[in-house]
VOGU-636322 format. One line per field, with one value per residue: residue number from 1; y, x, z of N, C-alpha, C in turn; residue in three letters. Coordinates in nm, 2 decimals. Example, Ala and Ser with C-alpha at 12.3 -4.5 7.8 and 13.67 -1.06 7.14 Angstrom:
# VOGU-636322
n <- (1 / 2) $
n_Y <- (-0.57 / -0.22) $
n_X <- (1.32 / 1.28) $
n_Z <- (0.78 / 0.71) $
ca_Y <- (-0.45 / -0.11) $
ca_X <- (1.23 / 1.37) $
ca_Z <- (0.78 / 0.71) $
c_Y <- (-0.33 / 0.00) $
c_X <- (1.32 / 1.29) $
c_Z <- (0.78 / 0.79) $
res <- (Ala / Ser) $
//
This chain:
# VOGU-636322
n <- (1 / 2 / 3 / 4 / 5 / 6 / 7 / 8 / 9 / 10 / 11 / 12 / 13 / 14 / 15 / 16 / 17 / 18 / 19 / 20 / 21 / 22 / 23 / 24 / 25 / 26 / 27 / 28 / 29 / 30 / 31 / 32 / 33 / 34 / 35 / 36 / 37 / 38 / 39 / 40 / 41 / 42 / 43 / 44 / 45 / 46 / 47 / 48 / 49 / 50 / 51 / 52 / 53 / 54 / 55 / 56 / 57 / 58 / 59 / 60 / 61 / 62 / 63 / 64 / 65 / 66 / 67 / 68 / 69 / 70 / 71 / 72 / 73 / 74 / 75 / 76 / 77 / 78 / 79 / 80 / 81 / 82 / 83 / 84 / 85 / 86 / 87 / 88 / 89 / 90 / 91 / 92 / 93 / 94 / 95 / 96 / 97 / 98 / 99 / 100 / 101 / 102 / 103 / 104 / 105 / 106 / 107 / 108 / 109 / 110 / 111 / 112 / 113 / 114 / 115 / 116 / 117 / 118 / 119 / 120 / 121 / 122 / 123 / 124 / 125 / 126 / 127 / 128 / 129 / 130 / 131 / 132 / 133 / 134 / 135 / 136 / 137 / 138 / 139 / 140 / 141 / 142 / 143 / 144 / 145 / 146 / 147 / 148 / 149 / 150 / 151 / 152 / 153 / 154 / 155 / 156 / 157 / 158 / 159 / 160 / 161 / 162 / 163 / 164 / 165 / 166 / 167 / 168 / 169 / 170 / 171 / 172 / 173 / 174 / 175 / 176 / 177 / 178) $
n_Y <- (-0.17 / -0.33 / -0.26 / -0.47 / -0.67 / -0.82 / -1.01 / -1.03 / -1.08 / -0.91 / -0.96 / -0.84 / -0.89 / -0.84 / -0.86 / -1.12 / -1.26 / -1.18 / -1.29 / -1.57 / -1.58 / -1.51 / -1.73 / -1.93 / -1.85 / -1.88 / -2.16 / -2.24 / -2.13 / -2.29 / -2.51 / -2.76 / -3.02 / -3.12 / -3.36 / -3.34 / -3.13 / -3.14 / -3.01 / -2.89 / -2.88 / -2.65 / -2.42 / -2.45 / -2.44 / -2.21 / -2.14 / -2.38 / -2.40 / -2.19 / -2.27 / -2.51 / -2.42 / -2.24 / -2.40 / -2.60 / -2.86 / -3.15 / -3.10 / -3.21 / -3.27 / -3.27 / -3.30 / -3.16 / -3.09 / -2.91 / -2.68 / -2.60 / -2.53 / -2.26 / -2.06 / -2.12 / -2.06 / -2.21 / -2.50 / -2.83 / -3.18 / -3.35 / -3.41 / -3.62 / -3.66 / -3.96 / -4.00 / -3.87 / -3.61 / -3.60 / -3.52 / -3.71 / -4.02 / -4.13 / -4.04 / -3.99 / -4.03 / -3.74 / -3.51 / -3.20 / -3.08 / -2.87 / -2.59 / -2.31 / -2.22 / -2.33 / -2.41 / -2.55 / -2.77 / -3.02 / -3.10 / -3.10 / -3.29 / -3.52 / -3.56 / -3.60 / -3.85 / -4.00 / -4.00 / -4.14 / -4.39 / -4.47 / -4.42 / -4.55 / -4.51 / -4.26 / -4.10 / -3.90 / -3.63 / -3.29 / -3.00 / -2.69 / -2.37 / -2.05 / -1.91 / -1.98 / -2.07 / -2.01 / -2.18 / -2.43 / -2.78 / -2.89 / -2.82 / -2.67 / -2.75 / -2.55 / -2.21 / -1.89 / -1.67 / -1.66 / -1.67 / -1.55 / -1.47 / -1.60 / -1.51 / -1.46 / -1.52 / -1.32 / -1.38 / -1.27 / -1.41 / -1.48 / -1.32 / -1.43 / -1.63 / -1.57 / -1.49 / -1.53 / -1.67 / -1.52 / -1.27 / -1.17 / -0.98 / -0.74 / -0.71 / -0.69 / -0.44 / -0.26 / -0.33 / -0.46 / -0.67 / -0.62) $
n_X <- (3.40 / 3.24 / 3.25 / 3.43 / 3.30 / 3.19 / 3.02 / 3.06 / 3.34 / 3.52 / 3.72 / 3.98 / 4.13 / 4.41 / 4.45 / 4.38 / 4.58 / 4.80 / 4.75 / 4.77 / 5.05 / 5.15 / 5.07 / 5.22 / 5.47 / 5.44 / 5.41 / 5.66 / 5.84 / 5.78 / 5.93 / 5.85 / 5.87 / 5.74 / 5.62 / 5.44 / 5.17 / 4.83 / 4.55 / 4.22 / 3.96 / 3.71 / 3.81 / 4.08 / 4.24 / 4.38 / 4.55 / 4.69 / 4.82 / 5.00 / 5.15 / 5.26 / 5.43 / 5.61 / 5.73 / 5.82 / 5.71 / 5.52 / 5.17 / 4.86 / 4.52 / 4.21 / 3.87 / 3.61 / 3.28 / 3.04 / 2.90 / 2.65 / 2.39 / 2.14 / 2.27 / 2.54 / 2.57 / 2.49 / 2.56 / 2.56 / 2.53 / 2.85 / 3.04 / 3.30 / 3.54 / 3.61 / 3.87 / 4.20 / 4.36 / 4.66 / 4.97 / 5.17 / 5.27 / 5.16 / 4.97 / 5.16 / 5.39 / 5.48 / 5.22 / 5.08 / 4.78 / 4.56 / 4.35 / 4.12 / 3.98 / 3.86 / 3.55 / 3.30 / 3.45 / 3.39 / 3.46 / 3.75 / 3.79 / 3.67 / 3.81 / 4.07 / 4.03 / 3.95 / 4.19 / 4.36 / 4.24 / 4.23 / 4.47 / 4.74 / 5.01 / 5.06 / 5.23 / 5.22 / 5.00 / 4.94 / 4.75 / 4.66 / 4.52 / 4.39 / 4.19 / 4.06 / 3.78 / 3.61 / 3.39 / 3.46 / 3.50 / 3.74 / 4.09 / 4.31 / 4.65 / 4.81 / 4.74 / 4.63 / 4.47 / 4.27 / 3.92 / 3.72 / 3.45 / 3.32 / 3.27 / 3.10 / 3.29 / 3.37 / 3.51 / 3.73 / 3.69 / 3.43 / 3.28 / 3.26 / 3.07 / 2.80 / 2.82 / 2.77 / 2.86 / 2.74 / 2.72 / 2.96 / 3.10 / 2.97 / 3.02 / 3.30 / 3.33 / 3.19 / 3.25 / 3.08 / 2.78 / 2.46) $
n_Z <- (0.94 / 1.20 / 1.56 / 1.79 / 2.05 / 2.37 / 2.27 / 1.99 / 1.78 / 1.56 / 1.28 / 1.07 / 0.74 / 0.76 / 1.04 / 1.08 / 0.92 / 1.06 / 1.31 / 1.25 / 1.19 / 1.44 / 1.59 / 1.46 / 1.55 / 1.83 / 1.85 / 1.74 / 1.93 / 2.14 / 2.11 / 2.04 / 1.80 / 1.50 / 1.25 / 1.05 / 0.93 / 1.00 / 0.88 / 0.96 / 0.75 / 0.69 / 0.81 / 0.91 / 0.69 / 0.57 / 0.79 / 0.80 / 0.56 / 0.58 / 0.81 / 0.71 / 0.50 / 0.64 / 0.84 / 0.67 / 0.63 / 0.54 / 0.43 / 0.54 / 0.48 / 0.64 / 0.60 / 0.78 / 0.91 / 1.07 / 1.11 / 0.95 / 0.95 / 0.96 / 0.79 / 0.85 / 1.12 / 1.32 / 1.51 / 1.40 / 1.35 / 1.36 / 1.08 / 0.96 / 0.72 / 0.54 / 0.44 / 0.45 / 0.29 / 0.12 / -0.04 / -0.07 / 0.07 / 0.40 / 0.69 / 0.98 / 1.26 / 1.45 / 1.48 / 1.40 / 1.47 / 1.33 / 1.35 / 1.30 / 1.52 / 1.85 / 1.96 / 2.08 / 2.13 / 2.04 / 1.77 / 1.78 / 1.98 / 1.88 / 1.63 / 1.73 / 1.86 / 1.64 / 1.49 / 1.67 / 1.67 / 1.40 / 1.27 / 1.32 / 1.28 / 1.37 / 1.62 / 1.80 / 1.88 / 1.88 / 1.93 / 1.77 / 1.77 / 1.66 / 1.81 / 2.12 / 2.28 / 2.59 / 2.64 / 2.54 / 2.56 / 2.54 / 2.58 / 2.37 / 2.28 / 2.19 / 2.17 / 2.05 / 2.13 / 2.42 / 2.48 / 2.70 / 2.70 / 2.50 / 2.22 / 1.90 / 1.62 / 1.37 / 1.08 / 0.81 / 0.57 / 0.56 / 0.41 / 0.16 / 0.20 / 0.14 / -0.12 / -0.47 / -0.79 / -1.00 / -0.89 / -0.85 / -1.03 / -0.99 / -0.71 / -0.70 / -0.83 / -0.66 / -0.41 / -0.24 / -0.22 / -0.34) $
ca_Y <- (-0.29 / -0.30 / -0.27 / -0.59 / -0.67 / -0.95 / -1.10 / -1.04 / -1.05 / -0.88 / -0.97 / -0.80 / -0.98 / -0.81 / -0.92 / -1.27 / -1.31 / -1.16 / -1.39 / -1.70 / -1.57 / -1.51 / -1.87 / -2.00 / -1.81 / -1.95 / -2.31 / -2.25 / -2.09 / -2.39 / -2.61 / -2.89 / -3.05 / -3.21 / -3.41 / -3.30 / -3.05 / -3.18 / -2.90 / -2.92 / -2.79 / -2.54 / -2.32 / -2.47 / -2.45 / -2.10 / -2.16 / -2.50 / -2.37 / -2.10 / -2.36 / -2.61 / -2.35 / -2.19 / -2.51 / -2.68 / -2.99 / -3.18 / -3.06 / -3.30 / -3.20 / -3.35 / -3.22 / -3.17 / -3.00 / -2.91 / -2.55 / -2.59 / -2.48 / -2.12 / -1.99 / -2.15 / -2.00 / -2.31 / -2.62 / -2.95 / -3.31 / -3.34 / -3.50 / -3.63 / -3.73 / -4.09 / -4.00 / -3.76 / -3.58 / -3.57 / -3.53 / -3.83 / -4.09 / -4.14 / -3.97 / -4.06 / -3.95 / -3.63 / -3.44 / -3.08 / -3.07 / -2.72 / -2.53 / -2.17 / -2.20 / -2.43 / -2.36 / -2.64 / -2.87 / -3.15 / -3.14 / -3.13 / -3.41 / -3.64 / -3.58 / -3.67 / -3.99 / -4.06 / -4.02 / -4.25 / -4.52 / -4.50 / -4.39 / -4.61 / -4.46 / -4.13 / -4.13 / -3.79 / -3.52 / -3.17 / -2.92 / -2.55 / -2.29 / -1.91 / -1.87 / -2.08 / -2.02 / -2.07 / -2.29 / -2.55 / -2.89 / -2.94 / -2.71 / -2.70 / -2.75 / -2.42 / -2.12 / -1.75 / -1.59 / -1.72 / -1.58 / -1.59 / -1.44 / -1.69 / -1.43 / -1.51 / -1.47 / -1.29 / -1.39 / -1.20 / -1.49 / -1.50 / -1.23 / -1.52 / -1.72 / -1.53 / -1.44 / -1.63 / -1.63 / -1.42 / -1.15 / -1.13 / -0.86 / -0.62 / -0.71 / -0.63 / -0.30 / -0.18 / -0.37 / -0.54 / -0.72 / -0.56) $
ca_X <- (3.41 / 3.18 / 3.34 / 3.42 / 3.24 / 3.19 / 2.93 / 3.11 / 3.48 / 3.53 / 3.86 / 4.01 / 4.23 / 4.54 / 4.45 / 4.37 / 4.71 / 4.90 / 4.72 / 4.83 / 5.19 / 5.18 / 5.05 / 5.34 / 5.58 / 5.41 / 5.45 / 5.80 / 5.91 / 5.76 / 6.04 / 5.80 / 5.89 / 5.64 / 5.66 / 5.33 / 5.05 / 4.70 / 4.46 / 4.08 / 3.90 / 3.77 / 3.87 / 4.22 / 4.31 / 4.47 / 4.66 / 4.76 / 4.91 / 5.11 / 5.24 / 5.33 / 5.53 / 5.71 / 5.80 / 5.87 / 5.67 / 5.40 / 5.04 / 4.75 / 4.39 / 4.09 / 3.75 / 3.51 / 3.18 / 2.93 / 2.83 / 2.58 / 2.26 / 2.13 / 2.38 / 2.67 / 2.58 / 2.44 / 2.63 / 2.48 / 2.61 / 2.98 / 3.08 / 3.44 / 3.57 / 3.67 / 4.01 / 4.29 / 4.43 / 4.81 / 5.04 / 5.24 / 5.28 / 5.04 / 4.98 / 5.24 / 5.48 / 5.43 / 5.13 / 5.02 / 4.64 / 4.55 / 4.22 / 4.12 / 3.93 / 3.79 / 3.43 / 3.24 / 3.55 / 3.35 / 3.54 / 3.88 / 3.79 / 3.64 / 3.92 / 4.18 / 3.99 / 3.96 / 4.33 / 4.42 / 4.17 / 4.24 / 4.61 / 4.83 / 5.15 / 5.07 / 5.29 / 5.18 / 4.92 / 4.92 / 4.65 / 4.68 / 4.42 / 4.40 / 4.10 / 4.01 / 3.67 / 3.59 / 3.29 / 3.51 / 3.53 / 3.88 / 4.18 / 4.41 / 4.79 / 4.86 / 4.63 / 4.68 / 4.38 / 4.16 / 3.81 / 3.63 / 3.31 / 3.27 / 3.20 / 3.09 / 3.41 / 3.34 / 3.63 / 3.71 / 3.65 / 3.29 / 3.22 / 3.23 / 2.96 / 2.67 / 2.85 / 2.75 / 2.94 / 2.68 / 2.72 / 3.10 / 3.14 / 2.92 / 3.09 / 3.43 / 3.32 / 3.13 / 3.30 / 2.98 / 2.67 / 2.33) $
ca_Z <- (1.02 / 1.33 / 1.67 / 1.86 / 2.19 / 2.43 / 2.19 / 1.86 / 1.75 / 1.41 / 1.24 / 0.94 / 0.68 / 0.82 / 1.18 / 1.06 / 0.88 / 1.17 / 1.41 / 1.20 / 1.20 / 1.58 / 1.63 / 1.42 / 1.64 / 1.95 / 1.84 / 1.72 / 2.05 / 2.24 / 2.09 / 2.00 / 1.66 / 1.44 / 1.12 / 0.95 / 0.97 / 0.96 / 0.90 / 0.95 / 0.65 / 0.61 / 0.89 / 0.93 / 0.56 / 0.56 / 0.89 / 0.77 / 0.45 / 0.63 / 0.89 / 0.62 / 0.43 / 0.73 / 0.90 / 0.57 / 0.65 / 0.46 / 0.47 / 0.52 / 0.50 / 0.68 / 0.59 / 0.88 / 0.89 / 1.16 / 1.11 / 0.82 / 0.97 / 0.98 / 0.72 / 0.91 / 1.25 / 1.42 / 1.50 / 1.38 / 1.36 / 1.30 / 0.98 / 0.94 / 0.60 / 0.55 / 0.40 / 0.47 / 0.16 / 0.13 / -0.17 / -0.07 / 0.20 / 0.48 / 0.81 / 1.08 / 1.34 / 1.53 / 1.39 / 1.45 / 1.43 / 1.32 / 1.31 / 1.33 / 1.65 / 1.92 / 2.01 / 2.18 / 2.15 / 1.98 / 1.65 / 1.82 / 2.06 / 1.79 / 1.54 / 1.80 / 1.88 / 1.51 / 1.46 / 1.75 / 1.63 / 1.25 / 1.21 / 1.42 / 1.26 / 1.44 / 1.75 / 1.89 / 1.82 / 1.95 / 1.86 / 1.77 / 1.71 / 1.69 / 1.91 / 2.22 / 2.36 / 2.73 / 2.64 / 2.49 / 2.66 / 2.52 / 2.58 / 2.27 / 2.33 / 2.16 / 2.12 / 2.05 / 2.21 / 2.50 / 2.47 / 2.81 / 2.68 / 2.39 / 2.12 / 1.77 / 1.55 / 1.23 / 1.01 / 0.69 / 0.45 / 0.56 / 0.30 / 0.05 / 0.22 / 0.07 / -0.26 / -0.57 / -0.90 / -1.08 / -0.81 / -0.83 / -1.10 / -0.91 / -0.58 / -0.72 / -0.86 / -0.55 / -0.28 / -0.17 / -0.30 / -0.30) $
c_Y <- (-0.25 / -0.32 / -0.41 / -0.57 / -0.80 / -1.06 / -1.13 / -1.00 / -1.03 / -0.88 / -0.93 / -0.90 / -0.96 / -0.87 / -1.07 / -1.32 / -1.29 / -1.26 / -1.53 / -1.69 / -1.57 / -1.65 / -1.95 / -1.97 / -1.88 / -2.09 / -2.32 / -2.23 / -2.20 / -2.50 / -2.74 / -2.90 / -3.15 / -3.24 / -3.36 / -3.21 / -3.12 / -3.07 / -2.95 / -2.82 / -2.77 / -2.44 / -2.33 / -2.46 / -2.34 / -2.11 / -2.28 / -2.48 / -2.29 / -2.19 / -2.45 / -2.54 / -2.30 / -2.30 / -2.61 / -2.83 / -3.02 / -3.14 / -3.17 / -3.23 / -3.30 / -3.26 / -3.26 / -3.07 / -3.02 / -2.79 / -2.53 / -2.52 / -2.33 / -2.04 / -2.01 / -2.09 / -2.10 / -2.44 / -2.74 / -3.07 / -3.30 / -3.45 / -3.50 / -3.71 / -3.86 / -4.09 / -3.87 / -3.74 / -3.54 / -3.59 / -3.66 / -3.89 / -4.10 / -4.07 / -4.05 / -3.97 / -3.85 / -3.54 / -3.32 / -3.07 / -2.92 / -2.68 / -2.39 / -2.14 / -2.33 / -2.37 / -2.45 / -2.74 / -3.01 / -3.19 / -3.18 / -3.27 / -3.53 / -3.67 / -3.65 / -3.81 / -4.06 / -4.09 / -4.14 / -4.39 / -4.56 / -4.49 / -4.42 / -4.56 / -4.33 / -4.16 / -4.02 / -3.69 / -3.41 / -3.08 / -2.77 / -2.48 / -2.14 / -1.87 / -1.99 / -2.02 / -2.09 / -2.18 / -2.42 / -2.66 / -2.94 / -2.81 / -2.75 / -2.69 / -2.61 / -2.33 / -1.98 / -1.67 / -1.67 / -1.62 / -1.62 / -1.56 / -1.51 / -1.61 / -1.51 / -1.45 / -1.45 / -1.28 / -1.33 / -1.28 / -1.52 / -1.42 / -1.32 / -1.61 / -1.69 / -1.49 / -1.55 / -1.58 / -1.52 / -1.28 / -1.09 / -1.00 / -0.74 / -0.60 / -0.65 / -0.48 / -0.21 / -0.22 / -0.45 / -0.58 / -0.66 / -0.67) $
c_X <- (3.34 / 3.28 / 3.32 / 3.36 / 3.25 / 3.11 / 2.99 / 3.26 / 3.49 / 3.68 / 3.88 / 4.11 / 4.37 / 4.55 / 4.45 / 4.51 / 4.81 / 4.88 / 4.78 / 4.98 / 5.23 / 5.17 / 5.17 / 5.45 / 5.56 / 5.45 / 5.60 / 5.88 / 5.88 / 5.87 / 5.99 / 5.82 / 5.79 / 5.68 / 5.56 / 5.23 / 4.93 / 4.60 / 4.32 / 4.02 / 3.75 / 3.84 / 4.02 / 4.30 / 4.42 / 4.58 / 4.75 / 4.86 / 5.03 / 5.21 / 5.32 / 5.45 / 5.64 / 5.79 / 5.86 / 5.84 / 5.54 / 5.27 / 4.94 / 4.62 / 4.28 / 3.97 / 3.65 / 3.40 / 3.07 / 2.85 / 2.77 / 2.45 / 2.26 / 2.24 / 2.51 / 2.68 / 2.53 / 2.50 / 2.53 / 2.57 / 2.74 / 3.00 / 3.24 / 3.46 / 3.64 / 3.82 / 4.08 / 4.36 / 4.57 / 4.87 / 5.12 / 5.25 / 5.15 / 5.07 / 5.06 / 5.33 / 5.41 / 5.35 / 5.08 / 4.88 / 4.60 / 4.41 / 4.22 / 4.07 / 3.87 / 3.67 / 3.38 / 3.35 / 3.51 / 3.43 / 3.68 / 3.89 / 3.77 / 3.74 / 4.04 / 4.15 / 4.00 / 4.10 / 4.39 / 4.36 / 4.21 / 4.39 / 4.71 / 4.98 / 5.17 / 5.12 / 5.25 / 5.10 / 4.91 / 4.83 / 4.69 / 4.57 / 4.45 / 4.32 / 4.05 / 3.90 / 3.65 / 3.49 / 3.34 / 3.54 / 3.67 / 3.97 / 4.29 / 4.55 / 4.85 / 4.74 / 4.68 / 4.60 / 4.27 / 4.05 / 3.71 / 3.48 / 3.24 / 3.20 / 3.19 / 3.21 / 3.37 / 3.47 / 3.62 / 3.67 / 3.50 / 3.22 / 3.18 / 3.11 / 2.83 / 2.69 / 2.84 / 2.82 / 2.88 / 2.68 / 2.87 / 3.15 / 3.10 / 2.99 / 3.23 / 3.43 / 3.28 / 3.19 / 3.20 / 2.87 / 2.54 / 2.23) $
c_Z <- (1.16 / 1.44 / 1.74 / 2.00 / 2.25 / 2.35 / 2.05 / 1.85 / 1.60 / 1.38 / 1.09 / 0.88 / 0.74 / 0.96 / 1.17 / 1.02 / 0.99 / 1.28 / 1.37 / 1.23 / 1.35 / 1.64 / 1.58 / 1.51 / 1.78 / 1.95 / 1.82 / 1.85 / 2.16 / 2.23 / 2.05 / 1.85 / 1.61 / 1.30 / 1.01 / 1.02 / 0.92 / 0.99 / 0.88 / 0.85 / 0.69 / 0.69 / 0.91 / 0.80 / 0.55 / 0.66 / 0.85 / 0.66 / 0.50 / 0.72 / 0.81 / 0.55 / 0.52 / 0.80 / 0.80 / 0.60 / 0.57 / 0.52 / 0.44 / 0.55 / 0.53 / 0.68 / 0.71 / 0.86 / 1.00 / 1.16 / 0.97 / 0.83 / 0.99 / 0.92 / 0.79 / 1.05 / 1.36 / 1.40 / 1.49 / 1.41 / 1.29 / 1.20 / 0.96 / 0.82 / 0.63 / 0.53 / 0.43 / 0.34 / 0.19 / -0.01 / -0.18 / 0.07 / 0.27 / 0.62 / 0.92 / 1.15 / 1.42 / 1.44 / 1.47 / 1.39 / 1.44 / 1.27 / 1.34 / 1.47 / 1.71 / 1.99 / 2.12 / 2.22 / 2.09 / 1.86 / 1.70 / 1.89 / 1.96 / 1.69 / 1.61 / 1.82 / 1.75 / 1.47 / 1.54 / 1.71 / 1.49 / 1.20 / 1.31 / 1.40 / 1.32 / 1.58 / 1.85 / 1.82 / 1.92 / 1.87 / 1.87 / 1.70 / 1.74 / 1.81 / 1.99 / 2.30 / 2.49 / 2.73 / 2.59 / 2.60 / 2.64 / 2.51 / 2.47 / 2.33 / 2.31 / 2.12 / 2.14 / 2.15 / 2.28 / 2.50 / 2.58 / 2.79 / 2.56 / 2.28 / 1.99 / 1.69 / 1.41 / 1.15 / 0.87 / 0.57 / 0.45 / 0.46 / 0.18 / 0.07 / 0.15 / -0.07 / -0.35 / -0.70 / -0.99 / -1.01 / -0.81 / -0.90 / -1.03 / -0.78 / -0.60 / -0.75 / -0.74 / -0.42 / -0.19 / -0.26 / -0.24 / -0.27) $
res <- (Met / Pro / Glu / Ser / Ser / Asp / Lys / Asp / Leu / Trp / Val / Thr / Trp / Asp / Glu / Tyr / His / His / Ala / Ile / Glu / Arg / Leu / Val / Leu / Leu / Val / His / Glu / Ser / Gly / Trp / Lys / Phe / Asp / Gln / Val / Leu / Cys / Leu / Ala / Arg / Gly / Gly / Leu / Arg / Pro / Gly / Asp / Val / Phe / Ser / Arg / Ile / Phe / Asp / Val / Pro / Leu / Ala / Ile / Leu / Ser / Thr / Ser / Ser / Tyr / Arg / Glu / Glu / Ala / Gly / Thr / Glu / Gln / Gly / Ile / Leu / Asp / Ile / Ala / Lys / His / Ile / Thr / Met / Ser / Arg / Gly / Ser / Leu / Gly / Gly / Lys / Val / Leu / Leu / Leu / Asp / Asp / Leu / Val / Asp / Ser / Gly / Val / Thr / Leu / Glu / Lys / Val / Gln / Arg / His / Leu / Ser / Glu / Gln / Phe / His / Ala / Val / Thr / Glu / Val / Lys / Ser / Ala / Val / Ile / Trp / Tyr / Lys / Ala / Cys / Ser / Ser / Val / Lys / Pro / Asp / Phe / Tyr / Leu / Asp / Tyr / Leu / Pro / Ser / Asn / Pro / Trp / Ile / His / Gln / Pro / Phe / Glu / Asp / Tyr / Asp / Gly / Leu / Arg / Pro / His / Gln / Leu / Ala / Ala / Trp / Leu / Lys / Arg / Gly / Asn / Val / Glu) $
//
């Protein structure tokens, strides 16, 4: 694993899971109670699953995408899915909006506006992220780490971004893809 710097933050699986757990504790210790977790896919899926399980509340998923250009390193136009996926019911009450990070703030801002315009049963929304970059135009309600130097965050699941099914057997044997 390369060493982290002001330009790059390298995160291991253990660090990633521990960060999610510390964020859960931060939200819990705030005393704020919520009825549902709405995670933004894809980055908020893993944190959303953990929050939903620990707080024992329903999990809703909203797909958003803006980092598609240059192998996922350049932000493009934000796409927000038309529908929110839930196992039952509809989005309402107090909602914890969860993502892995806030970078520019565009996604968080537009999703919050989308919720207020399209989901009138939602009475309150608070946001939580692991990493809050200084360049963000939006400050999340809860965040674990503030990053004043705006580093690129190298998350452990990014190993799968370049991996294709036909490469998996070799990757499992060697630990990497040639």
